[in-house]
FIGUBA-226234 format. One record per residue (C-alpha): x negated, y negated, z; residue in one letter; chain. Coordinates in nm, 3 decimals. Example, Ala and Ser with C-alpha at 12.3 -4.5 7.8 and 13.67 -1.06 7.14 Angstrom:
<node px="-1.230" py="0.450" pz="0.780" residu="A" chaine="A"/>
<node px="-1.367" py="0.106" pz="0.714" residu="S" chaine="A"/>
REM end
This chain:
<node px="-11.920" py="-5.671" pz="13.085" residu="N" chaine="A"/>
<node px="-11.663" py="-5.433" pz="12.938" residu="S" chaine="A"/>
<node px="-11.601" py="-5.235" pz="13.256" residu="V" chaine="A"/>
<node px="-11.295" py="-5.421" pz="13.387" residu="G" chaine="A"/>
<node px="-11.095" py="-5.326" pz="13.697" residu="V" chaine="A"/>
<node px="-11.067" py="-4.948" pz="13.644" residu="W" chaine="A"/>
<node px="-10.696" py="-4.973" pz="13.562" residu="A" chaine="A"/>
<node px="-10.510" py="-4.647" pz="13.618" residu="K" chaine="A"/>
<node px="-10.176" py="-4.746" pz="13.463" residu="N" chaine="A"/>
<node px="-10.072" py="-4.883" pz="13.125" residu="D" chaine="A"/>
<node px="-9.878" py="-5.207" pz="13.074" residu="A" chaine="A"/>
<node px="-9.550" py="-5.031" pz="13.158" residu="T" chaine="A"/>
<node px="-9.685" py="-4.885" pz="13.484" residu="G" chaine="A"/>
<node px="-9.737" py="-4.526" pz="13.365" residu="R" chaine="A"/>
<node px="-10.036" py="-4.326" pz="13.488" residu="D" chaine="A"/>
<node px="-10.291" py="-4.280" pz="13.206" residu="M" chaine="A"/>
<node px="-10.452" py="-3.978" pz="13.377" residu="L" chaine="A"/>
<node px="-10.800" py="-4.133" pz="13.386" residu="R" chaine="A"/>
<node px="-11.078" py="-3.958" pz="13.578" residu="D" chaine="A"/>
<node px="-11.218" py="-4.275" pz="13.736" residu="I" chaine="A"/>
<node px="-11.476" py="-4.085" pz="13.941" residu="K" chaine="A"/>
<node px="-11.623" py="-3.922" pz="13.628" residu="A" chaine="A"/>
<node px="-11.619" py="-4.254" pz="13.442" residu="E" chaine="A"/>
<node px="-11.810" py="-4.429" pz="13.721" residu="K" chaine="A"/>
<node px="-12.070" py="-4.153" pz="13.718" residu="A" chaine="A"/>
<node px="-12.104" py="-4.189" pz="13.339" residu="A" chaine="A"/>
<node px="-12.141" py="-4.566" pz="13.372" residu="L" chaine="A"/>
<node px="-12.422" py="-4.523" pz="13.621" residu="K" chaine="A"/>
<node px="-12.595" py="-4.280" pz="13.384" residu="K" chaine="A"/>
<node px="-12.535" py="-4.451" pz="13.046" residu="M" chaine="A"/>
<node px="-12.470" py="-4.816" pz="13.129" residu="G" chaine="A"/>
<node px="-12.211" py="-5.052" pz="12.981" residu="D" chaine="A"/>
<node px="-12.110" py="-4.929" pz="12.631" residu="P" chaine="A"/>
<node px="-12.018" py="-5.275" pz="12.498" residu="Y" chaine="A"/>
<node px="-12.274" py="-5.270" pz="12.213" residu="K" chaine="A"/>
<node px="-12.095" py="-4.984" pz="12.032" residu="T" chaine="A"/>
<node px="-11.745" py="-5.038" pz="12.166" residu="L" chaine="A"/>
<node px="-11.559" py="-5.164" pz="11.858" residu="G" chaine="A"/>
<node px="-11.236" py="-5.354" pz="11.921" residu="G" chaine="A"/>
<node px="-11.200" py="-5.534" pz="11.589" residu="G" chaine="A"/>
<node px="-10.922" py="-5.783" pz="11.512" residu="V" chaine="A"/>
<node px="-10.686" py="-5.649" pz="11.246" residu="W" chaine="A"/>
<node px="-10.446" py="-5.937" pz="11.189" residu="Q" chaine="A"/>
<node px="-10.411" py="-6.314" pz="11.193" residu="N" chaine="A"/>
<node px="-10.374" py="-6.511" pz="11.519" residu="P" chaine="A"/>
<node px="-10.086" py="-6.726" pz="11.639" residu="A" chaine="A"/>
<node px="-10.194" py="-7.091" pz="11.666" residu="V" chaine="A"/>
<node px="-10.052" py="-7.330" pz="11.926" residu="D" chaine="A"/>
<node px="-10.149" py="-7.685" pz="11.827" residu="L" chaine="A"/>
<node px="-9.974" py="-7.831" pz="12.135" residu="E" chaine="A"/>
<node px="-10.214" py="-7.657" pz="12.373" residu="T" chaine="A"/>
<node px="-10.498" py="-7.619" pz="12.123" residu="N" chaine="A"/>
<node px="-10.515" py="-7.244" pz="12.179" residu="R" chaine="A"/>
<node px="-10.496" py="-6.936" pz="11.959" residu="I" chaine="A"/>
<node px="-10.364" py="-6.592" pz="12.050" residu="Y" chaine="A"/>
<node px="-10.477" py="-6.269" pz="11.886" residu="F" chaine="A"/>
<node px="-10.486" py="-5.897" pz="11.961" residu="V" chaine="A"/>
<node px="-10.788" py="-5.666" pz="11.954" residu="A" chaine="A"/>
<node px="-10.802" py="-5.307" pz="11.833" residu="G" chaine="A"/>
<node px="-10.906" py="-4.984" pz="12.001" residu="N" chaine="A"/>
<node px="-11.246" py="-4.889" pz="12.143" residu="P" chaine="A"/>
<node px="-11.482" py="-4.651" pz="11.964" residu="S" chaine="A"/>
<node px="-11.511" py="-4.360" pz="11.945" residu="P" chaine="A"/>
<node px="-11.132" py="-4.355" pz="11.926" residu="D" chaine="A"/>
<node px="-11.056" py="-4.027" pz="12.103" residu="L" chaine="A"/>
<node px="-11.371" py="-3.960" pz="12.307" residu="D" chaine="A"/>
<node px="-11.370" py="-4.170" pz="12.622" residu="G" chaine="A"/>
<node px="-11.646" py="-3.975" pz="12.794" residu="S" chaine="A"/>
<node px="-11.922" py="-4.191" pz="12.640" residu="I" chaine="A"/>
<node px="-11.756" py="-4.530" pz="12.693" residu="R" chaine="A"/>
<node px="-11.670" py="-4.548" pz="13.065" residu="P" chaine="A"/>
<node px="-11.464" py="-4.836" pz="13.207" residu="G" chaine="A"/>
<node px="-11.162" py="-5.031" pz="13.083" residu="D" chaine="A"/>
<node px="-11.347" py="-5.115" pz="12.760" residu="N" chaine="A"/>
<node px="-11.262" py="-5.485" pz="12.768" residu="L" chaine="A"/>
<node px="-11.130" py="-5.657" pz="12.562" residu="Y" chaine="A"/>
<node px="-10.999" py="-5.377" pz="12.341" residu="T" chaine="A"/>
<node px="-10.623" py="-5.313" pz="12.317" residu="N" chaine="A"/>
<node px="-10.561" py="-5.663" pz="12.451" residu="S" chaine="A"/>
<node px="-10.383" py="-5.988" pz="12.387" residu="L" chaine="A"/>
<node px="-10.651" py="-6.259" pz="12.403" residu="I" chaine="A"/>
<node px="-10.629" py="-6.637" pz="12.404" residu="S" chaine="A"/>
<node px="-10.917" py="-6.878" pz="12.342" residu="V" chaine="A"/>
<node px="-10.959" py="-7.252" pz="12.290" residu="D" chaine="A"/>
<node px="-10.908" py="-7.339" pz="11.923" residu="L" chaine="A"/>
<node px="-11.206" py="-7.575" pz="11.903" residu="N" chaine="A"/>
<node px="-11.463" py="-7.415" pz="12.130" residu="T" chaine="A"/>
<node px="-11.370" py="-7.046" pz="12.142" residu="G" chaine="A"/>
<node px="-11.381" py="-7.063" pz="12.522" residu="K" chaine="A"/>
<node px="-11.192" py="-6.779" pz="12.693" residu="Y" chaine="A"/>
<node px="-10.850" py="-6.878" pz="12.829" residu="A" chaine="A"/>
<node px="-10.676" py="-6.554" pz="12.929" residu="C" chaine="A"/>
<node px="-10.610" py="-6.196" pz="12.828" residu="H" chaine="A"/>
<node px="-10.382" py="-5.900" pz="12.899" residu="F" chaine="A"/>
<node px="-10.489" py="-5.540" pz="12.835" residu="Q" chaine="A"/>
<node px="-10.212" py="-5.300" pz="12.732" residu="Y" chaine="A"/>
<node px="-10.398" py="-4.968" pz="12.744" residu="I" chaine="A"/>
<node px="-10.731" py="-4.961" pz="12.925" residu="A" chaine="A"/>
<node px="-10.981" py="-4.697" pz="12.810" residu="H" chaine="A"/>
<node px="-10.757" py="-4.597" pz="12.518" residu="D" chaine="A"/>
<node px="-10.820" py="-4.243" pz="12.388" residu="V" chaine="A"/>
<node px="-10.513" py="-4.226" pz="12.159" residu="W" chaine="A"/>
<node px="-10.586" py="-4.495" pz="11.897" residu="D" chaine="A"/>
<node px="-10.278" py="-4.685" pz="12.014" residu="L" chaine="A"/>
<node px="-10.448" py="-5.018" pz="11.962" residu="D" chaine="A"/>
<node px="-10.299" py="-5.367" pz="11.947" residu="A" chaine="A"/>
<node px="-10.277" py="-5.465" pz="11.580" residu="V" chaine="A"/>
<node px="-9.946" py="-5.638" pz="11.495" residu="S" chaine="A"/>
<node px="-9.997" py="-6.018" pz="11.500" residu="P" chaine="A"/>
<node px="-9.857" py="-6.215" pz="11.797" residu="P" chaine="A"/>
<node px="-9.559" py="-6.452" pz="11.771" residu="I" chaine="A"/>
<node px="-9.506" py="-6.774" pz="11.970" residu="L" chaine="A"/>
<node px="-9.154" py="-6.868" pz="12.088" residu="A" chaine="A"/>
<node px="-8.972" py="-7.009" pz="12.388" residu="M" chaine="A"/>
<node px="-8.857" py="-6.722" pz="12.612" residu="V" chaine="A"/>
<node px="-8.701" py="-6.670" pz="12.954" residu="K" chaine="A"/>
<node px="-8.946" py="-6.588" pz="13.233" residu="D" chaine="A"/>
<node px="-8.866" py="-6.352" pz="13.521" residu="K" chaine="A"/>
<node px="-8.675" py="-6.632" pz="13.699" residu="S" chaine="A"/>
<node px="-8.470" py="-6.720" pz="13.392" residu="G" chaine="A"/>
<node px="-8.660" py="-7.040" pz="13.316" residu="N" chaine="A"/>
<node px="-8.756" py="-7.120" pz="12.956" residu="M" chaine="A"/>
<node px="-9.132" py="-7.105" pz="12.902" residu="V" chaine="A"/>
<node px="-9.361" py="-7.081" pz="12.602" residu="K" chaine="A"/>
<node px="-9.405" py="-6.712" pz="12.530" residu="G" chaine="A"/>
<node px="-9.617" py="-6.479" pz="12.318" residu="V" chaine="A"/>
<node px="-9.476" py="-6.155" pz="12.175" residu="M" chaine="A"/>
<node px="-9.663" py="-5.851" pz="12.048" residu="H" chaine="A"/>
<node px="-9.527" py="-5.527" pz="11.902" residu="G" chaine="A"/>
<node px="-9.727" py="-5.225" pz="12.016" residu="G" chaine="A"/>
<node px="-9.803" py="-4.888" pz="11.865" residu="K" chaine="A"/>
<node px="-9.660" py="-4.759" pz="12.194" residu="S" chaine="A"/>
<node px="-9.314" py="-4.848" pz="12.065" residu="G" chaine="A"/>
<node px="-9.263" py="-5.140" pz="12.306" residu="H" chaine="A"/>
<node px="-9.246" py="-5.512" pz="12.235" residu="I" chaine="A"/>
<node px="-9.437" py="-5.705" pz="12.502" residu="Y" chaine="A"/>
<node px="-9.332" py="-6.057" pz="12.602" residu="I" chaine="A"/>
<node px="-9.596" py="-6.272" pz="12.774" residu="H" chaine="A"/>
<node px="-9.621" py="-6.611" pz="12.937" residu="K" chaine="A"/>
<node px="-9.841" py="-6.811" pz="12.700" residu="A" chaine="A"/>
<node px="-10.012" py="-7.020" pz="12.966" residu="S" chaine="A"/>
<node px="-10.186" py="-6.727" pz="13.139" residu="D" chaine="A"/>
<node px="-10.111" py="-6.421" pz="12.916" residu="C" chaine="A"/>
<node px="-9.925" py="-6.252" pz="13.204" residu="S" chaine="A"/>
<node px="-9.661" py="-5.995" pz="13.110" residu="L" chaine="A"/>
<node px="-9.303" py="-6.111" pz="13.161" residu="I" chaine="A"/>
<node px="-9.133" py="-5.796" pz="13.036" residu="R" chaine="A"/>
<node px="-9.153" py="-5.515" pz="12.784" residu="F" chaine="A"/>
<node px="-8.875" py="-5.383" pz="12.565" residu="S" chaine="A"/>
<node px="-8.701" py="-5.052" pz="12.570" residu="E" chaine="A"/>
<node px="-8.892" py="-4.795" pz="12.364" residu="A" chaine="A"/>
<node px="-8.805" py="-4.823" pz="11.995" residu="M" chaine="A"/>
<node px="-8.939" py="-4.474" pz="11.909" residu="V" chaine="A"/>
<node px="-8.953" py="-4.144" pz="12.101" residu="P" chaine="A"/>
<node px="-9.217" py="-4.119" pz="12.373" residu="Q" chaine="A"/>
<node px="-9.315" py="-3.770" pz="12.487" residu="E" chaine="A"/>
<node px="-9.601" py="-3.626" pz="12.692" residu="N" chaine="A"/>
<node px="-9.756" py="-3.969" pz="12.762" residu="M" chaine="A"/>
<node px="-10.046" py="-3.999" pz="12.846" residu="W" chaine="A"/>
<node px="-10.176" py="-3.645" pz="12.787" residu="V" chaine="A"/>
<node px="-10.553" py="-3.640" pz="12.727" residu="L" chaine="A"/>
<node px="-10.686" py="-3.518" pz="12.390" residu="P" chaine="A"/>
<node px="-10.847" py="-3.173" pz="12.387" residu="T" chaine="A"/>
<node px="-11.059" py="-2.976" pz="12.140" residu="K" chaine="A"/>
<node px="-10.758" py="-2.768" pz="12.032" residu="N" chaine="A"/>
<node px="-10.523" py="-3.068" pz="12.025" residu="G" chaine="A"/>
<node px="-10.243" py="-3.201" pz="12.242" residu="E" chaine="A"/>
<node px="-9.907" py="-3.324" pz="12.115" residu="R" chaine="A"/>
<node px="-9.799" py="-3.674" pz="12.219" residu="M" chaine="A"/>
<node px="-9.545" py="-3.922" pz="12.091" residu="L" chaine="A"/>
<node px="-9.589" py="-4.179" pz="11.951" residu="P" chaine="A"/>
<node px="-9.856" py="-4.055" pz="11.713" residu="G" chaine="A"/>
<node px="-10.162" py="-4.265" pz="11.643" residu="A" chaine="A"/>
<node px="-9.982" py="-4.472" pz="11.376" residu="N" chaine="A"/>
<node px="-9.722" py="-4.601" pz="11.623" residu="G" chaine="A"/>
<node px="-9.471" py="-4.753" pz="11.693" residu="G" chaine="A"/>
<node px="-9.509" py="-5.082" pz="11.522" residu="V" chaine="A"/>
<node px="-9.858" py="-5.025" pz="11.374" residu="E" chaine="A"/>
<node px="-10.000" py="-5.341" pz="11.210" residu="W" chaine="A"/>
<node px="-9.670" py="-5.455" pz="11.058" residu="S" chaine="A"/>
<node px="-9.589" py="-5.820" pz="11.144" residu="P" chaine="A"/>
<node px="-9.267" py="-5.882" pz="11.339" residu="M" chaine="A"/>
<node px="-9.027" py="-6.177" pz="11.303" residu="T" chaine="A"/>
<node px="-8.788" py="-6.373" pz="11.527" residu="V" chaine="A"/>
<node px="-8.449" py="-6.541" pz="11.509" residu="D" chaine="A"/>
<node px="-8.464" py="-6.798" pz="11.789" residu="T" chaine="A"/>
<node px="-8.097" py="-6.883" pz="11.748" residu="G" chaine="A"/>
<node px="-8.000" py="-6.525" pz="11.835" residu="L" chaine="A"/>
<node px="-8.290" py="-6.472" pz="12.075" residu="G" chaine="A"/>
<node px="-8.393" py="-6.161" pz="11.882" residu="L" chaine="A"/>
<node px="-8.728" py="-6.025" pz="11.768" residu="V" chaine="A"/>
<node px="-8.731" py="-5.771" pz="11.484" residu="Y" chaine="A"/>
<node px="-8.978" py="-5.489" pz="11.428" residu="A" chaine="A"/>
<node px="-9.021" py="-5.197" pz="11.192" residu="I" chaine="A"/>
<node px="-9.144" py="-4.869" pz="11.340" residu="N" chaine="A"/>
<node px="-9.292" py="-4.530" pz="11.257" residu="L" chaine="A"/>
<node px="-9.205" py="-4.193" pz="11.407" residu="H" chaine="A"/>
<node px="-9.484" py="-3.956" pz="11.302" residu="Q" chaine="A"/>
<node px="-9.556" py="-3.675" pz="11.552" residu="P" chaine="A"/>
<node px="-9.926" py="-3.592" pz="11.593" residu="M" chaine="A"/>
<node px="-10.170" py="-3.387" pz="11.794" residu="T" chaine="A"/>
<node px="-10.479" py="-3.550" pz="11.945" residu="Y" chaine="A"/>
<node px="-10.813" py="-3.367" pz="11.918" residu="H" chaine="A"/>
<node px="-11.141" py="-3.472" pz="12.082" residu="V" chaine="A"/>
<node px="-11.492" py="-3.385" pz="11.961" residu="E" chaine="A"/>
<node px="-11.795" py="-3.565" pz="12.098" residu="S" chaine="A"/>
<node px="-12.027" py="-3.700" pz="11.828" residu="T" chaine="A"/>
<node px="-12.327" py="-3.938" pz="11.841" residu="P" chaine="A"/>
<node px="-12.303" py="-4.304" pz="11.736" residu="Y" chaine="A"/>
<node px="-12.310" py="-4.313" pz="11.350" residu="P" chaine="A"/>
<node px="-12.488" py="-4.649" pz="11.310" residu="D" chaine="A"/>
<node px="-12.186" py="-4.868" pz="11.248" residu="G" chaine="A"/>
<node px="-11.980" py="-4.623" pz="11.043" residu="K" chaine="A"/>
<node px="-11.633" py="-4.486" pz="11.129" residu="L" chaine="A"/>
<node px="-11.654" py="-4.318" pz="11.470" residu="W" chaine="A"/>
<node px="-11.342" py="-4.130" pz="11.572" residu="L" chaine="A"/>
<node px="-11.482" py="-3.881" pz="11.821" residu="G" chaine="A"/>
<node px="-11.223" py="-3.629" pz="11.706" residu="G" chaine="A"/>
<node px="-10.904" py="-3.645" pz="11.501" residu="A" chaine="A"/>
<node px="-10.532" py="-3.712" pz="11.519" residu="F" chaine="A"/>
<node px="-10.335" py="-3.474" pz="11.300" residu="K" chaine="A"/>
<node px="-9.981" py="-3.508" pz="11.167" residu="V" chaine="A"/>
<node px="-9.754" py="-3.218" pz="11.265" residu="I" chaine="A"/>
<node px="-9.618" py="-3.131" pz="10.920" residu="S" chaine="A"/>
<node px="-9.337" py="-2.913" pz="11.057" residu="S" chaine="A"/>
<node px="-9.177" py="-3.203" pz="11.247" residu="E" chaine="A"/>
<node px="-8.950" py="-3.469" pz="11.098" residu="E" chaine="A"/>
<node px="-9.097" py="-3.811" pz="11.023" residu="Q" chaine="A"/>
<node px="-8.885" py="-4.124" pz="10.999" residu="W" chaine="A"/>
<node px="-8.876" py="-4.495" pz="11.073" residu="G" chaine="A"/>
<node px="-8.646" py="-4.765" pz="11.195" residu="N" chaine="A"/>
<node px="-8.565" py="-5.134" pz="11.184" residu="V" chaine="A"/>
<node px="-8.502" py="-5.261" pz="11.537" residu="T" chaine="A"/>
<node px="-8.372" py="-5.586" pz="11.686" residu="A" chaine="A"/>
<node px="-8.469" py="-5.658" pz="12.048" residu="V" chaine="A"/>
<node px="-8.335" py="-5.929" pz="12.278" residu="D" chaine="A"/>
<node px="-8.664" py="-6.081" pz="12.390" residu="Y" chaine="A"/>
<node px="-8.506" py="-6.241" pz="12.697" residu="N" chaine="A"/>
<node px="-8.395" py="-5.905" pz="12.837" residu="T" chaine="A"/>
<node px="-8.603" py="-5.641" pz="12.657" residu="G" chaine="A"/>
<node px="-8.285" py="-5.458" pz="12.553" residu="K" chaine="A"/>
<node px="-8.242" py="-5.319" pz="12.202" residu="I" chaine="A"/>
<node px="-7.956" py="-5.504" pz="12.029" residu="R" chaine="A"/>
<node px="-7.940" py="-5.281" pz="11.720" residu="W" chaine="A"/>
<node px="-8.142" py="-5.015" pz="11.542" residu="K" chaine="A"/>
<node px="-8.119" py="-4.871" pz="11.188" residu="V" chaine="A"/>
<node px="-8.295" py="-4.542" pz="11.109" residu="K" chaine="A"/>
<node px="-8.481" py="-4.509" pz="10.778" residu="T" chaine="A"/>
<node px="-8.569" py="-4.182" pz="10.600" residu="P" chaine="A"/>
<node px="-8.944" py="-4.252" pz="10.604" residu="Q" chaine="A"/>
<node px="-9.186" py="-4.411" pz="10.853" residu="P" chaine="A"/>
<node px="-9.187" py="-4.789" pz="10.813" residu="M" chaine="A"/>
<node px="-9.500" py="-4.994" pz="10.749" residu="I" chaine="A"/>
<node px="-9.543" py="-5.339" pz="10.595" residu="G" chaine="A"/>
<node px="-9.356" py="-5.616" pz="10.774" residu="G" chaine="A"/>
<node px="-9.023" py="-5.789" pz="10.825" residu="I" chaine="A"/>
<node px="-8.890" py="-6.145" pz="10.790" residu="M" chaine="A"/>
<node px="-8.588" py="-6.329" pz="10.931" residu="A" chaine="A"/>
<node px="-8.431" py="-6.634" pz="10.766" residu="T" chaine="A"/>
<node px="-8.225" py="-6.920" pz="10.910" residu="A" chaine="A"/>
<node px="-7.933" py="-6.794" pz="10.701" residu="G" chaine="A"/>
<node px="-7.873" py="-6.491" pz="10.921" residu="G" chaine="A"/>
<node px="-8.065" py="-6.237" pz="10.713" residu="L" chaine="A"/>
<node px="-8.355" py="-6.001" pz="10.783" residu="V" chaine="A"/>
<node px="-8.561" py="-5.865" pz="10.492" residu="F" chaine="A"/>
<node px="-8.786" py="-5.560" pz="10.490" residu="T" chaine="A"/>
<node px="-8.896" py="-5.286" pz="10.251" residu="G" chaine="A"/>
<node px="-8.944" py="-4.909" pz="10.260" residu="E" chaine="A"/>
<node px="-9.193" py="-4.661" pz="10.118" residu="G" chaine="A"/>
<node px="-8.927" py="-4.524" pz="9.881" residu="N" chaine="A"/>
<node px="-8.911" py="-4.857" pz="9.697" residu="G" chaine="A"/>
<node px="-8.601" py="-4.996" pz="9.865" residu="Q" chaine="A"/>
<node px="-8.609" py="-5.365" pz="9.958" residu="F" chaine="A"/>
<node px="-8.314" py="-5.454" pz="10.181" residu="K" chaine="A"/>
<node px="-8.140" py="-5.748" pz="10.345" residu="A" chaine="A"/>
<node px="-7.981" py="-5.685" pz="10.685" residu="Y" chaine="A"/>
<node px="-7.735" py="-5.892" pz="10.885" residu="D" chaine="A"/>
<node px="-7.954" py="-6.043" pz="11.160" residu="S" chaine="A"/>
<node px="-7.685" py="-6.005" pz="11.428" residu="A" chaine="A"/>
<node px="-7.551" py="-5.657" pz="11.349" residu="T" chaine="A"/>
<node px="-7.806" py="-5.467" pz="11.139" residu="G" chaine="A"/>
<node px="-7.555" py="-5.403" pz="10.859" residu="N" chaine="A"/>
<node px="-7.722" py="-5.364" pz="10.518" residu="V" chaine="A"/>
<node px="-7.594" py="-5.644" pz="10.294" residu="L" chaine="A"/>
<node px="-7.810" py="-5.603" pz="9.982" residu="W" chaine="A"/>
<node px="-8.078" py="-5.379" pz="9.837" residu="N" chaine="A"/>
<node px="-8.313" py="-5.362" pz="9.538" residu="F" chaine="A"/>
<node px="-8.518" py="-5.071" pz="9.402" residu="Q" chaine="A"/>
<node px="-8.871" py="-5.201" pz="9.338" residu="A" chaine="A"/>
<node px="-9.012" py="-4.885" pz="9.178" residu="G" chaine="A"/>
<node px="-9.298" py="-4.853" pz="9.428" residu="A" chaine="A"/>
<node px="-9.342" py="-4.869" pz="9.803" residu="G" chaine="A"/>
<node px="-9.245" py="-5.208" pz="9.947" residu="V" chaine="A"/>
<node px="-9.510" py="-5.202" pz="10.218" residu="N" chaine="A"/>
<node px="-9.599" py="-5.568" pz="10.250" residu="A" chaine="A"/>
<node px="-9.448" py="-5.843" pz="10.466" residu="P" chaine="A"/>
<node px="-9.186" py="-6.051" pz="10.279" residu="P" chaine="A"/>
<node px="-9.222" py="-6.430" pz="10.263" residu="A" chaine="A"/>
<node px="-8.991" py="-6.722" pz="10.190" residu="S" chaine="A"/>
<node px="-9.059" py="-7.048" pz="10.007" residu="Y" chaine="A"/>
<node px="-8.870" py="-7.327" pz="9.832" residu="T" chaine="A"/>
<node px="-8.919" py="-7.499" pz="9.496" residu="V" chaine="A"/>
<node px="-8.716" py="-7.812" pz="9.422" residu="D" chaine="A"/>
<node px="-8.483" py="-7.730" pz="9.709" residu="G" chaine="A"/>
<node px="-8.419" py="-7.373" pz="9.593" residu="K" chaine="A"/>
<node px="-8.511" py="-7.090" pz="9.832" residu="Q" chaine="A"/>
<node px="-8.693" py="-6.778" pz="9.714" residu="Y" chaine="A"/>
<node px="-8.779" py="-6.449" pz="9.884" residu="I" chaine="A"/>
<node px="-9.097" py="-6.281" pz="9.764" residu="V" chaine="A"/>
<node px="-9.253" py="-5.945" pz="9.844" residu="V" chaine="A"/>
<node px="-9.528" py="-5.719" pz="9.714" residu="G" chaine="A"/>
<node px="-9.447" py="-5.367" pz="9.592" residu="A" chaine="A"/>
<node px="-9.787" py="-5.197" pz="9.598" residu="G" chaine="A"/>
<node px="-9.722" py="-4.884" pz="9.800" residu="G" chaine="A"/>
<node px="-9.939" py="-4.763" pz="10.087" residu="N" chaine="A"/>
<node px="-10.242" py="-4.534" pz="10.107" residu="V" chaine="A"/>
<node px="-10.213" py="-4.464" pz="10.480" residu="Q" chaine="A"/>
<node px="-9.870" py="-4.299" pz="10.443" residu="L" chaine="A"/>
<node px="-9.919" py="-4.209" pz="10.074" residu="N" chaine="A"/>
<node px="-9.626" py="-4.410" pz="9.941" residu="Y" chaine="A"/>
<node px="-9.595" py="-4.460" pz="9.565" residu="K" chaine="A"/>
<node px="-9.843" py="-4.721" pz="9.440" residu="R" chaine="A"/>
<node px="-9.742" py="-5.023" pz="9.237" residu="G" chaine="A"/>
<node px="-9.878" py="-5.357" pz="9.120" residu="N" chaine="A"/>
<node px="-9.588" py="-5.602" pz="9.138" residu="N" chaine="A"/>
<node px="-9.507" py="-5.918" pz="9.331" residu="I" chaine="A"/>
<node px="-9.132" py="-5.974" pz="9.305" residu="I" chaine="A"/>
<node px="-8.940" py="-6.295" pz="9.380" residu="A" chaine="A"/>
<node px="-8.565" py="-6.324" pz="9.438" residu="F" chaine="A"/>
<node px="-8.322" py="-6.613" pz="9.461" residu="T" chaine="A"/>
<node px="-7.947" py="-6.672" pz="9.456" residu="L" chaine="A"/>
<node px="-7.786" py="-6.727" pz="9.118" residu="A" chaine="A"/>
<node px="-7.697" py="-7.086" pz="9.030" residu="D" chaine="A"/>
REM end
């Protein structure tokens, strides 16, 4: 059953302008749309071996922009979901955007960490960075939402419904955080995300089910006359407040990594790979990779020596310069 509870508001409490009466009439006529609903999993799960549970997020329903032929909340799309690691038995879920018609799906992988609950007690938490521009902090035991962050990118005209001629809404369909993995510094109580600002218009056009092929039900179109940019943002996950934010000249996509040494590493589409001060956001180091650094960095050690490695392959989605290099860095002896 994908119908759900006919939620009218998103995770932040904003009205999503759903026509529940029309949806219920469509459900009676067409039945539950679960067989063609979509909701694929884009990224890896977070695994909790202490409780023997995994946490993952599911993508948007299909067709992306045409909600008229998929009535209901479209469970379990756009949701954080937890299941038993051994059996796959359902444990809990939280849906961010029910009946999504903006392609603002949940795609960035969740992160497990100890967080403060609403009473200030430390509990095991799960964090997810949304295309909406918010970071959501959940209680791991039942997936309930503890808090959401301040918006990291502009939000305008939410949640206007797509039309044939197009309606402008921010964020655009790429986010927000998009699929880029986040990272945490538990000593500072900060979670770090990279974001896109890419204004778009949302267009709806009803089309029949294409037998398993891409089914958008319309289009989201970049507004070429408006500025596009990105940012690197640090959020206090115990308050939801933004600690620092650094604007970048291009939308950010790829990933970010914090180290125990007080550094945060991430790359840009223009080839820049940078190290930031975890506490302040000051840029401490940079390297020109010659192609878009649009992959998550990683860290490893060999014989006690730490290395930072990242791929510089560019990005098709945002048309950043392609490359074919994996580059490793370390401190000089």
